[in-house]
MARTI-895030 format. One record per residue (C-alpha): residue number from 1; x, y, z. Coordinates in Angstrom, 2 decimals, always signed. Each point is the difference from the previous one (the first is absolute). Layout:
// residues N
<k NUM, c1 X, c2 Y, c3 Z> $
...
***
This chain:
// residues 293
<k 1, c1 +3.19, c2 +24.42, c3 +18.24> $
<k 2, c1 +0.58, c2 -3.66, c3 -0.84> $
<k 3, c1 -1.22, c2 -2.72, c3 +2.38> $
<k 4, c1 +1.07, c2 -3.59, c3 -0.53> $
<k 5, c1 -2.60, c2 -2.19, c3 +1.74> $
<k 6, c1 +0.71, c2 -3.74, c3 +0.30> $
<k 7, c1 -2.78, c2 -2.46, c3 -0.03> $
<k 8, c1 -2.10, c2 -2.55, c3 -1.87> $
<k 9, c1 -3.50, c2 +0.03, c3 -1.44> $
<k 10, c1 -1.70, c2 +1.46, c3 +3.08> $
<k 11, c1 +2.41, c2 +2.91, c3 +0.02> $
<k 12, c1 -0.78, c2 +0.78, c3 -3.67> $
<k 13, c1 -3.72, c2 -0.02, c3 +0.71> $
<k 14, c1 +0.35, c2 +2.24, c3 +3.04> $
<k 15, c1 +2.09, c2 +2.57, c3 -1.96> $
<k 16, c1 -2.50, c2 -0.07, c3 -2.83> $
<k 17, c1 -2.84, c2 +0.84, c3 +2.47> $
<k 18, c1 +1.55, c2 +3.45, c3 +0.64> $
<k 19, c1 -2.59, c2 +2.54, c3 -1.13> $
<k 20, c1 +2.46, c2 +2.65, c3 -1.20> $
<k 21, c1 +1.56, c2 -1.94, c3 -2.88> $
<k 22, c1 -0.58, c2 +1.07, c3 -3.64> $
<k 23, c1 +1.58, c2 -3.12, c3 -1.49> $
<k 24, c1 +1.53, c2 -3.39, c3 +0.74> $
<k 25, c1 +2.82, c2 -1.59, c3 -1.96> $
<k 26, c1 +0.29, c2 -3.63, c3 +0.98> $
<k 27, c1 +2.63, c2 -2.59, c3 -0.87> $
<k 28, c1 -0.48, c2 -3.46, c3 +1.38> $
<k 29, c1 -2.07, c2 -3.17, c3 -0.20> $
<k 30, c1 -3.17, c2 -0.39, c3 -2.08> $
<k 31, c1 -1.87, c2 -1.04, c3 +3.15> $
<k 32, c1 +0.75, c2 +3.28, c3 +1.83> $
<k 33, c1 -0.44, c2 +2.13, c3 -3.13> $
<k 34, c1 -3.46, c2 -1.56, c3 -0.59> $
<k 35, c1 -0.93, c2 +0.72, c3 +3.63> $
<k 36, c1 +1.04, c2 +3.69, c3 -0.41> $
<k 37, c1 -1.93, c2 +0.24, c3 -3.24> $
<k 38, c1 -3.12, c2 -1.21, c3 +1.83> $
<k 39, c1 +0.68, c2 +2.37, c3 +2.88> $
<k 40, c1 +0.09, c2 +3.04, c3 -2.30> $
<k 41, c1 -3.00, c2 -0.98, c3 -2.07> $
<k 42, c1 -2.42, c2 +2.93, c3 -0.35> $
<k 43, c1 +2.74, c2 +2.59, c3 +0.62> $
<k 44, c1 +0.89, c2 +1.32, c3 -3.47> $
<k 45, c1 +1.70, c2 +3.05, c3 +1.60> $
<k 46, c1 +2.91, c2 -2.18, c3 +1.09> $
<k 47, c1 +2.54, c2 -1.12, c3 -2.57> $
<k 48, c1 +0.84, c2 -3.68, c3 +0.44> $
<k 49, c1 +2.97, c2 -1.41, c3 -1.89> $
<k 50, c1 +0.64, c2 -3.70, c3 +0.57> $
<k 51, c1 +3.16, c2 -1.83, c3 -1.03> $
<k 52, c1 -0.44, c2 -3.56, c3 +1.08> $
<k 53, c1 +1.46, c2 -3.45, c3 -0.61> $
<k 54, c1 +0.21, c2 -2.21, c3 -3.07> $
<k 55, c1 -0.12, c2 -3.57, c3 -1.12> $
<k 56, c1 +2.34, c2 +0.86, c3 -2.80> $
<k 57, c1 +0.75, c2 -2.11, c3 -3.14> $
<k 58, c1 +3.32, c2 -0.29, c3 -1.92> $
<k 59, c1 -0.23, c2 -1.64, c3 -3.43> $
<k 60, c1 +3.06, c2 -1.62, c3 -1.57> $
<k 61, c1 -0.28, c2 -0.48, c3 -3.77> $
<k 62, c1 +1.73, c2 -2.78, c3 -2.01> $
<k 63, c1 +1.51, c2 +2.88, c3 -2.00> $
<k 64, c1 +2.45, c2 +0.65, c3 +2.85> $
<k 65, c1 +3.53, c2 -0.17, c3 -1.38> $
<k 66, c1 +2.02, c2 +0.00, c3 +3.23> $
<k 67, c1 -1.38, c2 -2.35, c3 +2.63> $
<k 68, c1 +2.33, c2 +1.14, c3 +2.78> $
<k 69, c1 -1.01, c2 +3.71, c3 -0.60> $
<k 70, c1 -3.65, c2 -1.10, c3 +0.28> $
<k 71, c1 +0.75, c2 -2.00, c3 +3.15> $
<k 72, c1 +1.83, c2 +2.97, c3 +1.49> $
<k 73, c1 -2.92, c2 +2.40, c3 -0.70> $
<k 74, c1 -2.40, c2 -2.64, c3 +1.36> $
<k 75, c1 +1.89, c2 -0.29, c3 +3.27> $
<k 76, c1 +0.22, c2 +3.80, c3 +0.33> $
<k 77, c1 -3.74, c2 +0.14, c3 -0.63> $
<k 78, c1 -0.94, c2 -2.74, c3 +2.47> $
<k 79, c1 +2.56, c2 -0.07, c3 +2.79> $
<k 80, c1 +1.19, c2 +3.59, c3 +0.32> $
<k 81, c1 -0.21, c2 +1.06, c3 +3.71> $
<k 82, c1 -1.12, c2 -3.53, c3 +0.71> $
<k 83, c1 -3.09, c2 +0.56, c3 -2.14> $
<k 84, c1 -1.12, c2 +2.94, c3 +2.14> $
<k 85, c1 -0.78, c2 +2.44, c3 -2.80> $
<k 86, c1 -3.60, c2 +0.57, c3 -1.02> $
<k 87, c1 +1.15, c2 -0.21, c3 -3.65> $
<k 88, c1 +1.86, c2 -3.32, c3 +0.43> $
<k 89, c1 -1.12, c2 -2.69, c3 -2.40> $
<k 90, c1 -2.07, c2 -2.73, c3 +1.71> $
<k 91, c1 -0.89, c2 -2.03, c3 -3.13> $
<k 92, c1 +2.38, c2 -1.07, c3 -2.73> $
<k 93, c1 -1.46, c2 -1.14, c3 -3.34> $
<k 94, c1 +2.32, c2 -2.08, c3 -2.20> $
<k 95, c1 -0.59, c2 -1.89, c3 -3.27> $
<k 96, c1 -1.09, c2 -3.63, c3 +0.27> $
<k 97, c1 +2.85, c2 -1.29, c3 -2.16> $
<k 98, c1 +3.69, c2 -0.96, c3 +0.12> $
<k 99, c1 +1.03, c2 +3.66, c3 +0.36> $
<k 100, c1 -2.29, c2 +0.50, c3 +2.97> $
<k 101, c1 +1.40, c2 -3.15, c3 +1.64> $
<k 102, c1 +3.62, c2 +1.22, c3 -0.43> $
<k 103, c1 -0.90, c2 +3.41, c3 +1.30> $
<k 104, c1 -1.78, c2 -1.34, c3 +3.12> $
<k 105, c1 +2.80, c2 -2.41, c3 +0.70> $
<k 106, c1 +2.60, c2 +2.77, c3 -0.22> $
<k 107, c1 -2.12, c2 +2.28, c3 +2.16> $
<k 108, c1 -0.16, c2 -2.72, c3 +2.69> $
<k 109, c1 +3.76, c2 -0.47, c3 -0.15> $
<k 110, c1 +0.87, c2 +3.64, c3 +0.45> $
<k 111, c1 -2.71, c2 +0.62, c3 +2.61> $
<k 112, c1 +1.21, c2 -2.96, c3 +2.08> $
<k 113, c1 +3.39, c2 +1.78, c3 +0.31> $
<k 114, c1 -1.40, c2 +3.34, c3 +1.18> $
<k 115, c1 +1.78, c2 +1.05, c3 +3.21> $
<k 116, c1 -2.42, c2 +0.76, c3 +2.81> $
<k 117, c1 +0.97, c2 +1.53, c3 +3.35> $
<k 118, c1 +0.86, c2 +3.11, c3 +2.00> $
<k 119, c1 +2.15, c2 +2.74, c3 -1.58> $
<k 120, c1 +3.53, c2 -1.36, c3 +0.07> $
<k 121, c1 +2.94, c2 -0.78, c3 -2.26> $
<k 122, c1 -0.54, c2 -1.55, c3 -2.45> $
<k 123, c1 -3.21, c2 +2.04, c3 -0.34> $
<k 124, c1 -3.22, c2 -2.00, c3 -0.32> $
<k 125, c1 -2.53, c2 +0.55, c3 -2.76> $
<k 126, c1 -2.95, c2 -0.42, c3 +2.31> $
<k 127, c1 -0.54, c2 +1.02, c3 +3.61> $
<k 128, c1 -2.89, c2 -0.85, c3 +2.26> $
<k 129, c1 -3.70, c2 +0.59, c3 -0.60> $
<k 130, c1 -1.63, c2 +2.46, c3 +2.37> $
<k 131, c1 -0.54, c2 -2.41, c3 +2.89> $
<k 132, c1 +0.16, c2 -3.64, c3 +1.05> $
<k 133, c1 -3.83, c2 -0.01, c3 -0.14> $
<k 134, c1 +0.08, c2 +1.10, c3 -3.59> $
<k 135, c1 +2.56, c2 -2.69, c3 -0.78> $
<k 136, c1 -2.30, c2 -2.70, c3 +1.54> $
<k 137, c1 -2.94, c2 +1.28, c3 -2.07> $
<k 138, c1 +2.10, c2 -0.41, c3 -3.21> $
<k 139, c1 +0.85, c2 -3.55, c3 +1.03> $
<k 140, c1 -3.74, c2 -0.67, c3 +0.54> $
<k 141, c1 -0.89, c2 +1.53, c3 -3.34> $
<k 142, c1 +2.55, c2 -2.30, c3 -1.67> $
<k 143, c1 -1.56, c2 -3.03, c3 +1.68> $
<k 144, c1 -3.46, c2 +1.02, c3 -1.13> $
<k 145, c1 +1.18, c2 +0.30, c3 -3.66> $
<k 146, c1 +1.68, c2 -3.47, c3 +0.21> $
<k 147, c1 -3.24, c2 -1.43, c3 +1.44> $
<k 148, c1 -1.86, c2 +1.55, c3 -2.95> $
<k 149, c1 +2.24, c2 -1.85, c3 -2.43> $
<k 150, c1 +3.09, c2 +2.20, c3 -0.58> $
<k 151, c1 +3.23, c2 -1.79, c3 -0.60> $
<k 152, c1 +3.15, c2 +1.20, c3 +1.69> $
<k 153, c1 +2.92, c2 +1.25, c3 -2.10> $
<k 154, c1 +1.64, c2 +1.70, c3 +3.00> $
<k 155, c1 -1.41, c2 -0.27, c3 +3.51> $
<k 156, c1 -0.06, c2 +2.94, c3 +2.47> $
<k 157, c1 +1.47, c2 -0.68, c3 +3.42> $
<k 158, c1 +0.05, c2 +2.14, c3 +3.11> $
<k 159, c1 +3.35, c2 +0.19, c3 +1.74> $
<k 160, c1 -1.45, c2 +0.08, c3 +3.46> $
<k 161, c1 -3.47, c2 +0.50, c3 +1.46> $
<k 162, c1 +0.94, c2 +3.23, c3 +1.79> $
<k 163, c1 +1.64, c2 +1.51, c3 -3.06> $
<k 164, c1 -1.27, c2 +1.55, c3 -3.26> $
<k 165, c1 +2.51, c2 -1.68, c3 -2.30> $
<k 166, c1 -1.52, c2 -2.14, c3 -2.72> $
<k 167, c1 +1.52, c2 -1.42, c3 -3.20> $
<k 168, c1 -1.53, c2 +0.55, c3 -3.43> $
<k 169, c1 -2.77, c2 -2.24, c3 -1.24> $
<k 170, c1 -0.95, c2 -0.91, c3 -3.53> $
<k 171, c1 -3.22, c2 -2.03, c3 -0.44> $
<k 172, c1 -1.58, c2 -1.20, c3 -3.20> $
<k 173, c1 -3.78, c2 +0.61, c3 +0.25> $
<k 174, c1 -0.88, c2 -0.84, c3 -3.63> $
<k 175, c1 -2.21, c2 -2.87, c3 +1.11> $
<k 176, c1 -0.85, c2 +1.17, c3 +3.53> $
<k 177, c1 -3.65, c2 +0.33, c3 +0.96> $
<k 178, c1 -1.81, c2 +3.10, c3 +1.22> $
<k 179, c1 +3.15, c2 +2.12, c3 +0.53> $
<k 180, c1 -1.16, c2 +3.10, c3 +1.91> $
<k 181, c1 +0.54, c2 +3.45, c3 -1.51> $
<k 182, c1 +2.02, c2 +1.46, c3 +2.87> $
<k 183, c1 +3.28, c2 +1.80, c3 +0.47> $
<k 184, c1 +2.65, c2 -1.86, c3 +1.99> $
<k 185, c1 +2.35, c2 +2.76, c3 +1.18> $
<k 186, c1 +3.28, c2 -1.90, c3 -0.17> $
<k 187, c1 +2.24, c2 -2.20, c3 -2.15> $
<k 188, c1 -2.69, c2 -2.47, c3 -1.14> $
<k 189, c1 -0.23, c2 -0.40, c3 -3.76> $
<k 190, c1 -2.80, c2 -1.85, c3 -1.85> $
<k 191, c1 +0.86, c2 -1.24, c3 -3.50> $
<k 192, c1 -2.60, c2 -0.91, c3 -2.62> $
<k 193, c1 +0.56, c2 -1.22, c3 -3.55> $
<k 194, c1 -1.86, c2 +1.29, c3 -3.05> $
<k 195, c1 -0.49, c2 -1.30, c3 -3.53> $
<k 196, c1 -0.61, c2 +3.30, c3 -1.84> $
<k 197, c1 +0.89, c2 +3.61, c3 +0.60> $
<k 198, c1 -3.66, c2 +0.99, c3 +0.17> $
<k 199, c1 -0.51, c2 -2.61, c3 +2.67> $
<k 200, c1 +2.89, c2 +1.47, c3 +1.93> $
<k 201, c1 -1.53, c2 +3.45, c3 -0.09> $
<k 202, c1 -3.44, c2 -1.47, c3 +1.00> $
<k 203, c1 +1.55, c2 -1.70, c3 +3.00> $
<k 204, c1 +1.97, c2 +3.09, c3 +0.90> $
<k 205, c1 -3.19, c2 +2.02, c3 +0.06> $
<k 206, c1 -1.82, c2 -2.60, c3 +2.01> $
<k 207, c1 +0.29, c2 +1.90, c3 +3.28> $
<k 208, c1 -1.95, c2 +2.64, c3 +1.88> $
<k 209, c1 +3.22, c2 +1.91, c3 +0.43> $
<k 210, c1 +1.68, c2 +2.21, c3 -2.59> $
<k 211, c1 +3.18, c2 +1.61, c3 +1.31> $
<k 212, c1 +2.96, c2 -1.17, c3 -2.09> $
<k 213, c1 +0.73, c2 -2.43, c3 -2.81> $
<k 214, c1 +3.06, c2 -0.85, c3 -2.13> $
<k 215, c1 +0.95, c2 -1.63, c3 -3.27> $
<k 216, c1 +3.37, c2 -1.54, c3 -0.79> $
<k 217, c1 +0.12, c2 -0.43, c3 -3.83> $
<k 218, c1 +2.17, c2 +1.10, c3 -2.91> $
<k 219, c1 -3.11, c2 +0.38, c3 -2.25> $
<k 220, c1 -1.13, c2 +3.67, c3 -0.05> $
<k 221, c1 -3.36, c2 -0.99, c3 -1.58> $
<k 222, c1 -0.64, c2 -2.19, c3 +3.04> $
<k 223, c1 +0.88, c2 +2.88, c3 +2.30> $
<k 224, c1 -2.43, c2 +2.35, c3 -1.80> $
<k 225, c1 -2.78, c2 -2.56, c3 +0.24> $
<k 226, c1 +0.80, c2 -0.68, c3 +3.66> $
<k 227, c1 +0.08, c2 +3.66, c3 +0.91> $
<k 228, c1 -3.37, c2 +0.64, c3 -1.64> $
<k 229, c1 -1.81, c2 -2.97, c3 +1.52> $
<k 230, c1 +1.46, c2 -0.45, c3 +3.45> $
<k 231, c1 -1.93, c2 +1.47, c3 +2.96> $
<k 232, c1 +2.50, c2 +1.72, c3 +2.27> $
<k 233, c1 +1.21, c2 +3.48, c3 +0.88> $
<k 234, c1 +3.76, c2 -0.75, c3 -0.33> $
<k 235, c1 +0.99, c2 -2.09, c3 -3.03> $
<k 236, c1 +3.66, c2 -0.70, c3 -0.79> $
<k 237, c1 +1.79, c2 -1.62, c3 -2.91> $
<k 238, c1 +3.26, c2 -1.87, c3 +0.41> $
<k 239, c1 +0.44, c2 +1.63, c3 +3.42> $
<k 240, c1 -0.81, c2 -1.22, c3 +3.56> $
<k 241, c1 -3.53, c2 +0.76, c3 +1.13> $
<k 242, c1 +1.40, c2 +2.19, c3 +2.85> $
<k 243, c1 +1.47, c2 +2.92, c3 -1.95> $
<k 244, c1 -2.59, c2 +2.72, c3 -0.11> $
<k 245, c1 +0.32, c2 +2.15, c3 +3.15> $
<k 246, c1 +0.53, c2 +3.34, c3 -1.83> $
<k 247, c1 -3.03, c2 -0.19, c3 -2.26> $
<k 248, c1 -3.76, c2 -0.20, c3 +0.64> $
<k 249, c1 -0.19, c2 -2.87, c3 +2.49> $
<k 250, c1 -3.28, c2 -1.78, c3 +0.60> $
<k 251, c1 -2.45, c2 -2.44, c3 -1.44> $
<k 252, c1 -3.66, c2 -1.01, c3 -0.41> $
<k 253, c1 -2.35, c2 -2.48, c3 +1.57> $
<k 254, c1 +1.15, c2 -1.10, c3 +3.43> $
<k 255, c1 +3.32, c2 +1.82, c3 -0.58> $
<k 256, c1 -1.38, c2 +3.52, c3 -0.04> $
<k 257, c1 -2.71, c2 +2.52, c3 -0.82> $
<k 258, c1 +1.49, c2 +1.63, c3 -3.15> $
<k 259, c1 +1.91, c2 +2.46, c3 +2.18> $
<k 260, c1 +3.70, c2 -1.00, c3 -0.53> $
<k 261, c1 +2.48, c2 +1.34, c3 +2.51> $
<k 262, c1 +3.65, c2 +1.12, c3 -0.52> $
<k 263, c1 +0.03, c2 +2.29, c3 -3.15> $
<k 264, c1 -3.63, c2 +1.12, c3 +0.37> $
<k 265, c1 -0.28, c2 +0.12, c3 +3.79> $
<k 266, c1 +0.58, c2 +3.74, c3 +0.36> $
<k 267, c1 -2.94, c2 +0.70, c3 -2.37> $
<k 268, c1 -2.32, c2 -1.40, c3 +2.58> $
<k 269, c1 +1.03, c2 +2.74, c3 +2.44> $
<k 270, c1 -1.37, c2 +2.60, c3 -2.44> $
<k 271, c1 -3.23, c2 +0.63, c3 -1.83> $
<k 272, c1 -0.56, c2 +1.86, c3 -3.28> $
<k 273, c1 -1.58, c2 +3.45, c3 +0.09> $
<k 274, c1 -1.73, c2 +1.52, c3 -3.00> $
<k 275, c1 -0.33, c2 +3.76, c3 -0.44> $
<k 276, c1 -1.65, c2 +2.29, c3 -2.52> $
<k 277, c1 +1.61, c2 +3.44, c3 +0.35> $
<k 278, c1 -0.12, c2 +3.57, c3 -1.32> $
<k 279, c1 +2.16, c2 +2.89, c3 +1.27> $
<k 280, c1 -2.92, c2 +2.44, c3 -0.59> $
<k 281, c1 -3.73, c2 -0.09, c3 +0.77> $
<k 282, c1 -1.86, c2 +1.03, c3 -3.11> $
<k 283, c1 -3.20, c2 -0.49, c3 -1.94> $
<k 284, c1 -0.02, c2 -2.40, c3 -2.89> $
<k 285, c1 -0.36, c2 +1.34, c3 -3.52> $
<k 286, c1 -3.43, c2 -1.56, c3 -0.16> $
<k 287, c1 -2.20, c2 -1.34, c3 +2.73> $
<k 288, c1 -2.02, c2 -3.16, c3 +0.06> $
<k 289, c1 -3.49, c2 -0.04, c3 -1.58> $
<k 290, c1 -2.65, c2 +1.02, c3 +2.52> $
<k 291, c1 +2.27, c2 +2.38, c3 +1.94> $
<k 292, c1 -0.51, c2 +3.80, c3 -0.18> $
<k 293, c1 +2.52, c2 +2.52, c3 +1.33> $
***
């Protein structure tokens, strides 16, 4: 039997309180996942697999050869499904040089022309976020970043107060103060500039989350270094950050508890059994010292 139960955080907690469950596989926000982890504390007999959100970085290297290809993959990473994928990039790290300036300018130009609206012809790239309330929260988050010192490359706007349609936003937070480490579940991109590749990795890892990360670069040595030093469960090279649904899917820190879903999920429904067997019952050739038969 399969039951689909609609609800929010309180519904999750009520279901988790059921005494006959052997395991819980959760996909959702870090807030609710942390609450469930606390709720199941001291119950090692219950398998708890948490796949939560991410404050995900995407690093663009100055070794990029095709700026438009990099812009395309960035837009797919950031604005796919109006930014409502847990693996969507929330932070973009670009070189603090002429290339970084050209890339950011081109990203702003293409993002400004993204078609937003209901499904129609011609088909839009972005629909609405989950609710008008969620759209309003994104506008509020944008205003808080601007108040903290972010500069606006592209400003998010809400079509109407009763609708969930918002336009993409690109904010430069390089010199912003006290930017909170939180996931904004929508098309709100924060851009920061770096002076060295090691600094880019350091800033990419400066988060309590660890779900997805990506690198856009032609240099394979940079990719190898990035893959070995980045702290995330899904790490992509020259691909959008969203393409990993058929492989082990999960992260570390506030993104999960080292129990990735998707590819491994069925394993959590089983447990290993060890057996030592013999088809016949017989005496050993020799018995242990101290035994007499």
